[in-house]
PDB file of N, CA, C and O in Angstrom:
ATOM      1  N   UNK A   1       0.868  -0.938   0.090  1.00  0.00           N
ATOM      2  CA  UNK A   1       0.126   0.256  -0.075  1.00  0.00           C
ATOM      3  C   UNK A   1       0.992   1.037  -0.204  1.00  0.00           C
ATOM      4  O   UNK A   1       2.181   0.822   0.031  1.00  0.00           O
ATOM      5  N   UNK A   2       0.286   2.525  -0.779  1.00  0.00           N
ATOM      6  CA  UNK A   2       0.844   3.738  -0.319  1.00  0.00           C
ATOM      7  C   UNK A   2       0.187   4.655  -0.809  1.00  0.00           C
ATOM      8  O   UNK A   2      -0.331   4.919  -1.894  1.00  0.00           O
ATOM      9  N   UNK A   3       0.368   5.412   0.856  1.00  0.00           N
ATOM     10  CA  UNK A   3      -0.433   6.630   0.275  1.00  0.00           C
ATOM     11  C   UNK A   3      -0.072   7.869  -0.408  1.00  0.00           C
ATOM     12  O   UNK A   3       1.136   8.060  -0.552  1.00  0.00           O
ATOM     13  N   UNK A   4      -0.645   8.493  -0.726  1.00  0.00           N
ATOM     14  CA  UNK A   4      -0.693  10.070  -1.261  1.00  0.00           C
ATOM     15  C   UNK A   4      -1.266  10.632  -1.029  1.00  0.00           C
ATOM     16  O   UNK A   4      -2.493  10.691  -0.956  1.00  0.00           O
ATOM     17  N   UNK A   5      -0.004  11.569  -0.732  1.00  0.00           N
ATOM     18  CA  UNK A   5       0.199  12.834   0.728  1.00  0.00           C
ATOM     19  C   UNK A   5      -0.136  14.405  -0.053  1.00  0.00           C
ATOM     20  O   UNK A   5       0.730  15.169  -0.480  1.00  0.00           O
ATOM     21  N   UNK A   6      -1.708  14.637  -0.098  1.00  0.00           N
ATOM     22  CA  UNK A   6      -2.504  15.743  -1.301  1.00  0.00           C
ATOM     23  C   UNK A   6      -2.272  16.810  -0.299  1.00  0.00           C
ATOM     24  O   UNK A   6      -1.655  17.808  -0.669  1.00  0.00           O
ATOM     25  N   UNK A   7      -2.833  16.694   1.343  1.00  0.00           N
ATOM     26  CA  UNK A   7      -2.458  18.237   1.937  1.00  0.00           C
ATOM     27  C   UNK A   7      -3.372  18.307   1.107  1.00  0.00           C
ATOM     28  O   UNK A   7      -3.084  18.541  -0.066  1.00  0.00           O
ATOM     29  N   UNK A   8      -4.485  18.154   1.438  1.00  0.00           N
ATOM     30  CA  UNK A   8      -5.800  18.835   0.775  1.00  0.00           C
ATOM     31  C   UNK A   8      -6.050  19.737  -0.232  1.00  0.00           C
ATOM     32  O   UNK A   8      -6.774  20.669  -0.583  1.00  0.00           O
ATOM     33  N   UNK A   9      -4.711  18.725  -0.676  1.00  0.00           N
ATOM     34  CA  UNK A   9      -4.330  19.699  -2.745  1.00  0.00           C
ATOM     35  C   UNK A   9      -4.521  18.567  -3.466  1.00  0.00           C
ATOM     36  O   UNK A   9      -3.486  17.915  -3.604  1.00  0.00           O
ATOM     37  N   UNK A  10      -6.049  17.844  -4.266  1.00  0.00           N
ATOM     38  CA  UNK A  10      -5.317  17.161  -5.099  1.00  0.00           C
ATOM     39  C   UNK A  10      -4.834  17.206  -6.466  1.00  0.00           C
ATOM     40  O   UNK A  10      -4.253  16.343  -7.124  1.00  0.00           O
ATOM     41  N   UNK A  11      -5.220  18.480  -6.784  1.00  0.00           N
ATOM     42  CA  UNK A  11      -3.949  19.149  -8.224  1.00  0.00           C
ATOM     43  C   UNK A  11      -3.111  19.451  -8.014  1.00  0.00           C
ATOM     44  O   UNK A  11      -2.582  20.143  -8.885  1.00  0.00           O
ATOM     45  N   UNK A  12      -2.301  19.194  -6.710  1.00  0.00           N
ATOM     46  CA  UNK A  12      -0.320  18.846  -6.307  1.00  0.00           C
ATOM     47  C   UNK A  12       0.180  17.212  -7.462  1.00  0.00           C
ATOM     48  O   UNK A  12       1.190  16.974  -8.124  1.00  0.00           O
ATOM     49  N   UNK A  13      -1.228  16.343  -7.197  1.00  0.00           N
ATOM     50  CA  UNK A  13      -0.633  15.609  -8.086  1.00  0.00           C
ATOM     51  C   UNK A  13      -0.249  15.729  -9.537  1.00  0.00           C
ATOM     52  O   UNK A  13       0.560  15.083 -10.203  1.00  0.00           O
ATOM     53  N   UNK A  14      -0.918  16.566  -9.800  1.00  0.00           N
ATOM     54  CA  UNK A  14      -0.343  17.291 -11.702  1.00  0.00           C
ATOM     55  C   UNK A  14       1.078  18.001 -11.205  1.00  0.00           C
ATOM     56  O   UNK A  14       1.723  18.432 -12.161  1.00  0.00           O
ATOM     57  N   UNK A  15       1.350  18.094 -10.634  1.00  0.00           N
ATOM     58  CA  UNK A  15       3.068  18.268 -10.687  1.00  0.00           C
ATOM     59  C   UNK A  15       3.715  17.254 -10.222  1.00  0.00           C
ATOM     60  O   UNK A  15       4.841  17.493  -9.785  1.00  0.00           O
ATOM     61  N   UNK A  16       3.302  16.094 -10.183  1.00  0.00           N
ATOM     62  CA  UNK A  16       4.280  14.529  -9.830  1.00  0.00           C
ATOM     63  C   UNK A  16       5.341  14.822 -11.399  1.00  0.00           C
ATOM     64  O   UNK A  16       5.080  15.277 -12.513  1.00  0.00           O
ATOM     65  N   UNK A  17       6.430  14.355 -10.829  1.00  0.00           N
ATOM     66  CA  UNK A  17       7.273  13.527 -12.163  1.00  0.00           C
ATOM     67  C   UNK A  17       6.627  12.587 -12.979  1.00  0.00           C
ATOM     68  O   UNK A  17       5.547  12.042 -12.751  1.00  0.00           O
ATOM     69  N   UNK A  18       7.543  12.401 -14.182  1.00  0.00           N
ATOM     70  CA  UNK A  18       7.056  11.036 -14.655  1.00  0.00           C
ATOM     71  C   UNK A  18       7.009   9.870 -13.748  1.00  0.00           C
ATOM     72  O   UNK A  18       6.080   9.166 -13.350  1.00  0.00           O
ATOM     73  N   UNK A  19       8.696   9.873 -13.471  1.00  0.00           N
ATOM     74  CA  UNK A  19       9.484   9.325 -12.498  1.00  0.00           C
ATOM     75  C   UNK A  19       9.176   8.410 -11.252  1.00  0.00           C
ATOM     76  O   UNK A  19       9.609   7.364 -10.770  1.00  0.00           O
ATOM     77  N   UNK A  20       7.674   9.855 -10.836  1.00  0.00           N
ATOM     78  CA  UNK A  20       6.879   9.551  -9.556  1.00  0.00           C
ATOM     79  C   UNK A  20       6.167   8.583  -9.817  1.00  0.00           C
ATOM     80  O   UNK A  20       5.977   7.496  -9.271  1.00  0.00           O
ATOM     81  N   UNK A  21       5.567   9.355 -11.216  1.00  0.00           N
ATOM     82  CA  UNK A  21       3.663   8.283 -11.845  1.00  0.00           C
ATOM     83  C   UNK A  21       4.211   6.822 -11.666  1.00  0.00           C
ATOM     84  O   UNK A  21       3.733   5.880 -11.034  1.00  0.00           O
ATOM     85  N   UNK A  22       5.667   6.944 -12.614  1.00  0.00           N
ATOM     86  CA  UNK A  22       5.925   5.319 -12.816  1.00  0.00           C
ATOM     87  C   UNK A  22       5.600   4.226 -11.445  1.00  0.00           C
ATOM     88  O   UNK A  22       4.954   3.184 -11.340  1.00  0.00           O
ATOM     89  N   UNK A  23       6.405   5.059 -10.498  1.00  0.00           N
ATOM     90  CA  UNK A  23       6.561   3.929  -9.316  1.00  0.00           C
ATOM     91  C   UNK A  23       5.323   3.734  -8.823  1.00  0.00           C
ATOM     92  O   UNK A  23       5.044   2.579  -8.499  1.00  0.00           O
ATOM     93  N   UNK A  24       4.110   4.993  -8.617  1.00  0.00           N
ATOM     94  CA  UNK A  24       2.780   4.796  -8.602  1.00  0.00           C
ATOM     95  C   UNK A  24       2.033   3.609  -9.222  1.00  0.00           C
ATOM     96  O   UNK A  24       1.485   2.561  -8.880  1.00  0.00           O
ATOM     97  N   UNK A  25       2.407   4.609 -10.731  1.00  0.00           N
ATOM     98  CA  UNK A  25       1.850   3.645 -12.029  1.00  0.00           C
ATOM     99  C   UNK A  25       2.276   1.675 -11.185  1.00  0.00           C
ATOM    100  O   UNK A  25       1.577   0.914 -10.517  1.00  0.00           O
ATOM    101  N   UNK A  26       3.321   1.604 -11.562  1.00  0.00           N
ATOM    102  CA  UNK A  26       4.274   0.090 -10.921  1.00  0.00           C
ATOM    103  C   UNK A  26       3.262  -0.767 -10.391  1.00  0.00           C
ATOM    104  O   UNK A  26       2.702  -1.734 -10.907  1.00  0.00           O
ATOM    105  N   UNK A  27       3.028   0.170  -8.396  1.00  0.00           N
ATOM    106  CA  UNK A  27       2.047  -0.476  -7.830  1.00  0.00           C
ATOM    107  C   UNK A  27       0.532  -0.675  -8.053  1.00  0.00           C
ATOM    108  O   UNK A  27      -0.150  -1.581  -7.573  1.00  0.00           O
ATOM    109  N   UNK A  28       0.222   0.077  -8.663  1.00  0.00           N
ATOM    110  CA  UNK A  28      -1.773  -0.122  -9.033  1.00  0.00           C
ATOM    111  C   UNK A  28      -1.905  -1.049 -10.067  1.00  0.00           C
ATOM    112  O   UNK A  28      -2.914  -1.753 -10.108  1.00  0.00           O
ATOM    113  N   UNK A  29      -0.443  -1.214 -11.468  1.00  0.00           N
ATOM    114  CA  UNK A  29      -0.774  -2.427 -12.402  1.00  0.00           C
ATOM    115  C   UNK A  29      -0.573  -3.593 -12.147  1.00  0.00           C
ATOM    116  O   UNK A  29      -1.231  -4.624 -12.286  1.00  0.00           O
ATOM    117  N   UNK A  30       0.555  -3.313 -11.697  1.00  0.00           N
ATOM    118  CA  UNK A  30       0.780  -4.818 -11.197  1.00  0.00           C
ATOM    119  C   UNK A  30       0.618  -6.688 -10.697  1.00  0.00           C
ATOM    120  O   UNK A  30       1.251  -7.742 -10.636  1.00  0.00           O
ATOM    121  N   UNK A  31      -0.969  -5.954 -10.387  1.00  0.00           N
ATOM    122  CA  UNK A  31      -2.381  -7.332 -10.964  1.00  0.00           C
ATOM    123  C   UNK A  31      -2.551  -7.461 -11.671  1.00  0.00           C
ATOM    124  O   UNK A  31      -2.994  -8.593 -11.862  1.00  0.00           O
ATOM    125  N   UNK A  32      -2.421  -6.409 -13.111  1.00  0.00           N
ATOM    126  CA  UNK A  32      -2.115  -6.674 -14.187  1.00  0.00           C
ATOM    127  C   UNK A  32      -1.465  -7.197 -15.440  1.00  0.00           C
ATOM    128  O   UNK A  32      -1.635  -7.498 -16.622  1.00  0.00           O
ATOM    129  N   UNK A  33      -0.791  -7.131 -14.651  1.00  0.00           N
ATOM    130  CA  UNK A  33       0.233  -7.864 -15.477  1.00  0.00           C
ATOM    131  C   UNK A  33       0.995  -6.917 -16.637  1.00  0.00           C
ATOM    132  O   UNK A  33       1.573  -7.161 -17.696  1.00  0.00           O
ATOM    133  N   UNK A  34       0.668  -5.636 -15.822  1.00  0.00           N
ATOM    134  CA  UNK A  34       0.908  -4.581 -17.162  1.00  0.00           C
ATOM    135  C   UNK A  34       1.758  -3.170 -16.911  1.00  0.00           C
ATOM    136  O   UNK A  34       1.330  -2.284 -16.172  1.00  0.00           O
ATOM    137  N   UNK A  35       3.080  -3.079 -17.662  1.00  0.00           N
ATOM    138  CA  UNK A  35       3.509  -1.727 -17.588  1.00  0.00           C
ATOM    139  C   UNK A  35       3.468  -0.374 -17.538  1.00  0.00           C
ATOM    140  O   UNK A  35       3.743  -0.605 -18.715  1.00  0.00           O
ATOM    141  N   UNK A  36       3.425   0.476 -17.431  1.00  0.00           N
ATOM    142  CA  UNK A  36       3.531   2.112 -17.946  1.00  0.00           C
ATOM    143  C   UNK A  36       4.388   3.046 -17.847  1.00  0.00           C
ATOM    144  O   UNK A  36       4.774   2.981 -16.680  1.00  0.00           O
ATOM    145  N   UNK A  37       4.968   3.950 -18.405  1.00  0.00           N
ATOM    146  CA  UNK A  37       5.944   5.070 -18.685  1.00  0.00           C
ATOM    147  C   UNK A  37       5.999   6.016 -19.374  1.00  0.00           C
ATOM    148  O   UNK A  37       6.475   6.123 -20.505  1.00  0.00           O
ATOM    149  N   UNK A  38       5.434   6.882 -18.624  1.00  0.00           N
ATOM    150  CA  UNK A  38       5.162   8.615 -19.124  1.00  0.00           C
ATOM    151  C   UNK A  38       4.805   9.716 -18.248  1.00  0.00           C
ATOM    152  O   UNK A  38       5.047   9.840 -17.048  1.00  0.00           O
ATOM    153  N   UNK A  39       4.314  10.339 -18.882  1.00  0.00           N
ATOM    154  CA  UNK A  39       4.585  11.645 -18.316  1.00  0.00           C
ATOM    155  C   UNK A  39       3.183  11.760 -17.449  1.00  0.00           C
ATOM    156  O   UNK A  39       2.346  10.859 -17.399  1.00  0.00           O
ATOM    157  N   UNK A  40       3.110  12.664 -16.972  1.00  0.00           N
ATOM    158  CA  UNK A  40       1.805  13.306 -16.469  1.00  0.00           C
ATOM    159  C   UNK A  40       1.457  13.481 -17.407  1.00  0.00           C
ATOM    160  O   UNK A  40       1.946  13.293 -18.521  1.00  0.00           O
ATOM    161  N   UNK A  41      -0.217  14.199 -16.790  1.00  0.00           N
ATOM    162  CA  UNK A  41      -1.072  14.300 -17.663  1.00  0.00           C
ATOM    163  C   UNK A  41      -1.455  12.869 -18.601  1.00  0.00           C
ATOM    164  O   UNK A  41      -2.241  13.126 -19.513  1.00  0.00           O
ATOM    165  N   UNK A  42      -1.209  12.032 -18.553  1.00  0.00           N
ATOM    166  CA  UNK A  42      -1.649  10.921 -19.740  1.00  0.00           C
ATOM    167  C   UNK A  42      -2.914   9.766 -19.287  1.00  0.00           C
ATOM    168  O   UNK A  42      -2.801   9.337 -18.138  1.00  0.00           O
ATOM    169  N   UNK A  43      -3.469   9.519 -19.671  1.00  0.00           N
ATOM    170  CA  UNK A  43      -4.140   8.347 -19.180  1.00  0.00           C
ATOM    171  C   UNK A  43      -4.817   7.208 -19.658  1.00  0.00           C
ATOM    172  O   UNK A  43      -5.696   7.338 -20.510  1.00  0.00           O
ATOM    173  N   UNK A  44      -4.468   5.971 -19.148  1.00  0.00           N
ATOM    174  CA  UNK A  44      -4.570   4.894 -19.402  1.00  0.00           C
ATOM    175  C   UNK A  44      -5.407   3.923 -19.682  1.00  0.00           C
ATOM    176  O   UNK A  44      -5.342   2.995 -18.875  1.00  0.00           O
ATOM    177  N   UNK A  45      -6.097   3.809 -20.449  1.00  0.00           N
ATOM    178  CA  UNK A  45      -7.410   2.688 -20.222  1.00  0.00           C
ATOM    179  C   UNK A  45      -7.015   1.668 -20.911  1.00  0.00           C
ATOM    180  O   UNK A  45      -6.285   1.647 -21.902  1.00  0.00           O
ATOM    181  N   UNK A  46      -7.815   0.324 -20.031  1.00  0.00           N
ATOM    182  CA  UNK A  46      -7.036  -1.296 -20.125  1.00  0.00           C
ATOM    183  C   UNK A  46      -8.590  -1.605 -20.321  1.00  0.00           C
ATOM    184  O   UNK A  46      -9.434  -0.922 -19.740  1.00  0.00           O
ATOM    185  N   UNK A  47      -8.936  -2.677 -21.174  1.00  0.00           N
ATOM    186  CA  UNK A  47     -10.085  -3.437 -21.601  1.00  0.00           C
ATOM    187  C   UNK A  47     -10.018  -4.915 -21.177  1.00  0.00           C
ATOM    188  O   UNK A  47      -8.927  -5.397 -20.874  1.00  0.00           O
ATOM    189  N   UNK A  48     -11.462  -5.861 -21.134  1.00  0.00           N
ATOM    190  CA  UNK A  48     -10.683  -6.969 -20.522  1.00  0.00           C
ATOM    191  C   UNK A  48     -10.467  -7.811 -21.343  1.00  0.00           C
ATOM    192  O   UNK A  48     -10.171  -8.892 -20.834  1.00  0.00           O
ATOM    193  N   UNK A  49     -10.502  -7.780 -23.482  1.00  0.00           N
ATOM    194  CA  UNK A  49     -10.141  -8.353 -24.441  1.00  0.00           C
ATOM    195  C   UNK A  49      -9.074  -8.175 -24.696  1.00  0.00           C
ATOM    196  O   UNK A  49      -8.637  -8.734 -25.702  1.00  0.00           O
ATOM    197  N   UNK A  50      -8.189  -7.316 -23.894  1.00  0.00           N
ATOM    198  CA  UNK A  50      -6.193  -6.944 -23.672  1.00  0.00           C
ATOM    199  C   UNK A  50      -6.207  -5.739 -24.680  1.00  0.00           C
ATOM    200  O   UNK A  50      -5.192  -5.252 -25.177  1.00  0.00           O
ATOM    201  N   UNK A  51      -7.458  -5.338 -24.906  1.00  0.00           N
ATOM    202  CA  UNK A  51      -7.199  -3.333 -25.929  1.00  0.00           C
ATOM    203  C   UNK A  51      -7.047  -2.660 -24.808  1.00  0.00           C
ATOM    204  O   UNK A  51      -7.392  -3.000 -23.676  1.00  0.00           O
ATOM    205  N   UNK A  52      -6.383  -1.441 -25.242  1.00  0.00           N
ATOM    206  CA  UNK A  52      -5.869  -0.724 -24.322  1.00  0.00           C
ATOM    207  C   UNK A  52      -6.267   0.634 -25.251  1.00  0.00           C
ATOM    208  O   UNK A  52      -6.718   0.646 -26.396  1.00  0.00           O
ATOM    209  N   UNK A  53      -5.933   1.818 -24.329  1.00  0.00           N
ATOM    210  CA  UNK A  53      -6.648   3.223 -24.858  1.00  0.00           C
ATOM    211  C   UNK A  53      -5.481   4.212 -24.341  1.00  0.00           C
ATOM    212  O   UNK A  53      -5.226   3.761 -23.224  1.00  0.00           O
ATOM    213  N   UNK A  54      -4.649   5.307 -24.559  1.00  0.00           N
ATOM    214  CA  UNK A  54      -3.629   6.226 -24.104  1.00  0.00           C
ATOM    215  C   UNK A  54      -4.332   6.941 -24.587  1.00  0.00           C
ATOM    216  O   UNK A  54      -5.047   6.681 -25.554  1.00  0.00           O
ATOM    217  N   UNK A  55      -4.245   8.283 -23.836  1.00  0.00           N
ATOM    218  CA  UNK A  55      -5.361   9.486 -23.871  1.00  0.00           C
ATOM    219  C   UNK A  55      -3.745  10.344 -23.346  1.00  0.00           C
ATOM    220  O   UNK A  55      -2.747  10.035 -22.694  1.00  0.00           O
ATOM    221  N   UNK A  56      -4.051  11.064 -23.790  1.00  0.00           N
ATOM    222  CA  UNK A  56      -3.153  12.409 -23.785  1.00  0.00           C
ATOM    223  C   UNK A  56      -3.479  13.354 -23.964  1.00  0.00           C
ATOM    224  O   UNK A  56      -3.595  13.936 -25.043  1.00  0.00           O
ATOM    225  N   UNK A  57      -3.875  13.990 -22.072  1.00  0.00           N
ATOM    226  CA  UNK A  57      -4.187  15.385 -21.829  1.00  0.00           C
ATOM    227  C   UNK A  57      -3.268  17.105 -21.736  1.00  0.00           C
ATOM    228  O   UNK A  57      -3.718  18.229 -21.515  1.00  0.00           O
ATOM    229  N   UNK A  58      -2.264  16.763 -21.936  1.00  0.00           N
ATOM    230  CA  UNK A  58      -1.644  17.331 -22.110  1.00  0.00           C
ATOM    231  C   UNK A  58      -1.175  18.435 -23.383  1.00  0.00           C
ATOM    232  O   UNK A  58      -1.508  18.304 -24.561  1.00  0.00           O
ATOM    233  N   UNK A  59      -0.356  19.500 -22.849  1.00  0.00           N
ATOM    234  CA  UNK A  59      -0.489  20.547 -24.732  1.00  0.00           C
ATOM    235  C   UNK A  59       0.409  19.985 -25.466  1.00  0.00           C
ATOM    236  O   UNK A  59       0.379  20.232 -26.672  1.00  0.00           O
ATOM    237  N   UNK A  60       1.554  18.989 -24.876  1.00  0.00           N
ATOM    238  CA  UNK A  60       3.174  18.576 -25.643  1.00  0.00           C
ATOM    239  C   UNK A  60       2.617  16.890 -26.339  1.00  0.00           C
ATOM    240  O   UNK A  60       1.495  16.391 -26.248  1.00  0.00           O
ATOM    241  N   UNK A  61       3.601  16.438 -26.875  1.00  0.00           N
ATOM    242  CA  UNK A  61       3.578  14.996 -27.288  1.00  0.00           C
ATOM    243  C   UNK A  61       4.426  14.104 -26.443  1.00  0.00           C
ATOM    244  O   UNK A  61       5.639  13.976 -26.274  1.00  0.00           O
ATOM    245  N   UNK A  62       3.299  13.503 -25.948  1.00  0.00           N
ATOM    246  CA  UNK A  62       3.505  11.948 -24.919  1.00  0.00           C
ATOM    247  C   UNK A  62       4.831  10.816 -25.541  1.00  0.00           C
ATOM    248  O   UNK A  62       4.616  10.044 -26.476  1.00  0.00           O
ATOM    249  N   UNK A  63       5.824  10.883 -25.013  1.00  0.00           N
ATOM    250  CA  UNK A  63       6.654   9.321 -25.149  1.00  0.00           C
ATOM    251  C   UNK A  63       6.182   8.526 -24.438  1.00  0.00           C
ATOM    252  O   UNK A  63       6.163   8.773 -23.232  1.00  0.00           O
ATOM    253  N   UNK A  64       5.609   7.233 -24.962  1.00  0.00           N
ATOM    254  CA  UNK A  64       5.037   6.417 -23.936  1.00  0.00           C
ATOM    255  C   UNK A  64       5.435   4.864 -23.935  1.00  0.00           C
ATOM    256  O   UNK A  64       5.319   4.110 -24.901  1.00  0.00           O
ATOM    257  N   UNK A  65       5.881   4.563 -22.783  1.00  0.00           N
ATOM    258  CA  UNK A  65       6.062   2.664 -22.957  1.00  0.00           C
ATOM    259  C   UNK A  65       4.914   1.362 -22.335  1.00  0.00           C
ATOM    260  O   UNK A  65       4.738   1.073 -21.152  1.00  0.00           O
ATOM    261  N   UNK A  66       4.288   0.774 -23.468  1.00  0.00           N
ATOM    262  CA  UNK A  66       3.237   0.464 -22.352  1.00  0.00           C
ATOM    263  C   UNK A  66       3.849  -1.619 -22.625  1.00  0.00           C
ATOM    264  O   UNK A  66       4.196  -2.161 -23.675  1.00  0.00           O
ATOM    265  N   UNK A  67       3.773  -2.036 -21.649  1.00  0.00           N
ATOM    266  CA  UNK A  67       4.655  -3.582 -21.512  1.00  0.00           C
ATOM    267  C   UNK A  67       5.586  -3.827 -22.979  1.00  0.00           C
ATOM    268  O   UNK A  67       5.538  -4.706 -23.839  1.00  0.00           O
ATOM    269  N   UNK A  68       6.658  -2.292 -22.760  1.00  0.00           N
ATOM    270  CA  UNK A  68       7.765  -2.713 -22.968  1.00  0.00           C
ATOM    271  C   UNK A  68       7.552  -2.061 -24.481  1.00  0.00           C
ATOM    272  O   UNK A  68       8.559  -1.956 -25.181  1.00  0.00           O
ATOM    273  N   UNK A  69       6.390  -1.660 -24.958  1.00  0.00           N
ATOM    274  CA  UNK A  69       5.846  -0.963 -26.854  1.00  0.00           C
ATOM    275  C   UNK A  69       6.370   0.185 -26.528  1.00  0.00           C
ATOM    276  O   UNK A  69       5.505   0.753 -25.860  1.00  0.00           O
ATOM    277  N   UNK A  70       7.542   1.039 -26.638  1.00  0.00           N
ATOM    278  CA  UNK A  70       7.355   2.605 -26.961  1.00  0.00           C
ATOM    279  C   UNK A  70       6.661   3.029 -28.358  1.00  0.00           C
ATOM    280  O   UNK A  70       6.616   2.500 -29.469  1.00  0.00           O
ATOM    281  N   UNK A  71       6.231   4.009 -27.903  1.00  0.00           N
ATOM    282  CA  UNK A  71       5.186   5.339 -29.251  1.00  0.00           C
ATOM    283  C   UNK A  71       4.966   6.539 -27.902  1.00  0.00           C
ATOM    284  O   UNK A  71       5.068   6.504 -26.676  1.00  0.00           O
ATOM    285  N   UNK A  72       4.534   7.788 -29.164  1.00  0.00           N
ATOM    286  CA  UNK A  72       4.074   8.680 -28.886  1.00  0.00           C
ATOM    287  C   UNK A  72       2.937   8.937 -29.144  1.00  0.00           C
ATOM    288  O   UNK A  72       2.278   8.253 -29.927  1.00  0.00           O
ATOM    289  N   UNK A  73       2.446  10.056 -28.488  1.00  0.00           N
ATOM    290  CA  UNK A  73       0.525   9.681 -28.276  1.00  0.00           C
ATOM    291  C   UNK A  73       0.502  11.644 -28.508  1.00  0.00           C
ATOM    292  O   UNK A  73       0.992  12.334 -27.614  1.00  0.00           O
ATOM    293  N   UNK A  74      -0.008  12.200 -29.560  1.00  0.00           N
ATOM    294  CA  UNK A  74       0.399  13.260 -29.674  1.00  0.00           C
ATOM    295  C   UNK A  74      -0.939  14.506 -28.771  1.00  0.00           C
ATOM    296  O   UNK A  74      -2.062  14.277 -28.324  1.00  0.00           O
ATOM    297  N   UNK A  75       0.150  16.181 -28.850  1.00  0.00           N
ATOM    298  CA  UNK A  75      -0.835  16.603 -28.003  1.00  0.00           C
ATOM    299  C   UNK A  75      -2.294  16.147 -27.939  1.00  0.00           C
ATOM    300  O   UNK A  75      -2.762  15.903 -29.051  1.00  0.00           O
ATOM    301  N   UNK A  76      -3.196  15.959 -26.820  1.00  0.00           N
ATOM    302  CA  UNK A  76      -4.298  16.413 -26.736  1.00  0.00           C
ATOM    303  C   UNK A  76      -5.408  15.115 -26.888  1.00  0.00           C
ATOM    304  O   UNK A  76      -6.549  14.995 -26.442  1.00  0.00           O
ATOM    305  N   UNK A  77      -4.465  14.092 -27.815  1.00  0.00           N
ATOM    306  CA  UNK A  77      -5.068  12.891 -28.519  1.00  0.00           C
ATOM    307  C   UNK A  77      -4.678  11.187 -27.748  1.00  0.00           C
ATOM    308  O   UNK A  77      -4.141  10.796 -26.711  1.00  0.00           O
ATOM    309  N   UNK A  78      -5.230  10.642 -28.799  1.00  0.00           N
ATOM    310  CA  UNK A  78      -5.033   9.153 -28.348  1.00  0.00           C
ATOM    311  C   UNK A  78      -4.765   8.596 -29.192  1.00  0.00           C
ATOM    312  O   UNK A  78      -5.144   8.774 -30.349  1.00  0.00           O
ATOM    313  N   UNK A  79      -3.927   7.661 -28.712  1.00  0.00           N
ATOM    314  CA  UNK A  79      -3.538   5.839 -29.299  1.00  0.00           C
ATOM    315  C   UNK A  79      -4.430   4.582 -28.938  1.00  0.00           C
ATOM    316  O   UNK A  79      -4.505   4.221 -27.763  1.00  0.00           O
ATOM    317  N   UNK A  80      -4.899   4.119 -29.637  1.00  0.00           N
ATOM    318  CA  UNK A  80      -5.617   3.191 -29.184  1.00  0.00           C
ATOM    319  C   UNK A  80      -5.051   2.192 -29.681  1.00  0.00           C
ATOM    320  O   UNK A  80      -4.252   2.375 -30.600  1.00  0.00           O
ATOM    321  N   UNK A  81      -5.363   0.662 -29.122  1.00  0.00           N
ATOM    322  CA  UNK A  81      -4.173  -0.964 -29.799  1.00  0.00           C
ATOM    323  C   UNK A  81      -5.636  -1.507 -29.490  1.00  0.00           C
ATOM    324  O   UNK A  81      -5.892  -1.839 -28.333  1.00  0.00           O
ATOM    325  N   UNK A  82      -6.687  -1.618 -30.563  1.00  0.00           N
ATOM    326  CA  UNK A  82      -7.863  -2.578 -30.241  1.00  0.00           C
ATOM    327  C   UNK A  82      -7.629  -3.983 -30.728  1.00  0.00           C
ATOM    328  O   UNK A  82      -7.040  -4.194 -31.788  1.00  0.00           O
ATOM    329  N   UNK A  83      -8.060  -4.883 -30.007  1.00  0.00           N
ATOM    330  CA  UNK A  83      -7.578  -6.134 -29.941  1.00  0.00           C
ATOM    331  C   UNK A  83      -8.778  -7.045 -30.999  1.00  0.00           C
ATOM    332  O   UNK A  83      -8.649  -8.257 -31.176  1.00  0.00           O
TER     333      UNK A  83
END
């Protein structure tokens, strides 16, 4: 278990580095046998059939690694990997 201290300011999570987020993501995704690395302002959606969508809420292109596969997600865009 890991406690995220936001000190009454949940928006403070937007200031976390990609490295800080990767450690949190690793804990959350381990039970799903999934690895995910990327910057802040990026969302990952996993589906039961093994499909996934990575959405970039940021204003800059995001370099992502999902289960060892590297790719880029355009600013304010998304990349789907359907099965």
